[in-house]
C-alpha positions, 0 to 999 in steps of 0.5 A: 430255764431261769438262766435263759433269756430267750428260747431260740429253737423249737426244742428250747421252747418246748422245754420252757413250756414243760418247765412252765407246766411243772411250775404251774402245777406247783403253784396250783398245789400251793394254792390248795395247800393254802386252803384256796377253794379248788375252783378258785385255785384252778381259775388262778392257775388257768389265768397264769397259764394263758399269760405265760404259755401263750404270751410270754413263752410263745409270743414273746419267746422269753423266760417266765422268770425275766419277762420284760417290764411292761409285759402285763400291759402289753399282754392285756392292753394289746395282745389279748385284745387282738387275739380274741374274738370278743375281748372283755374286761370280765374275761380278762380280770380273772386272768390278771388275778392269776398272773398277779398271784403266780408272780407273788408265788414266784417271789415268795420262792425267790425265783423272781425279783420282788420288785418285778412281782410288785410291778406285775401285781400293780399292773394287773390291778389297773383294770381301768387302764385295760378297760380304757384300752379295750374301749379305745380299740372298739372306737377305732375308725379309719387308720386309727389302729396304727395309733392305738397299736403305737400307744402300747406296742408289743415287744419285738419277738426275740426269735 
């Protein structure tokens, strides 16, 4: 999976999903071995799972090892908002904590570039930016959605 840029078929996407599940289990096990509270470990793994399988693999159709540079901002500042009935910073924050912890884990295992992991951690910590995006979404009037969308566009699907 690490060498593939984009799953092109359903079989490849399913294989990427299976591989992602295996790595998420490794991540969860690692957290438990590091004496992370089991409920917190589960929450971190669940947050990473949502980001990886629903956004990176399914929506973006790219490898979890080589996501696009702005993936976190596109996820939390656009995709998450329009794909949830009641998006909230309170619901989003634990997801972002899981994403940051997961990419730190992959970086320690030398499965992703340390600079990518650092960028992802920095973006995940920028809760005020996400709050601004969410507030701007709820304040949309008329055809303002088009500008809101343009301010943080989603990547084009590579399918």
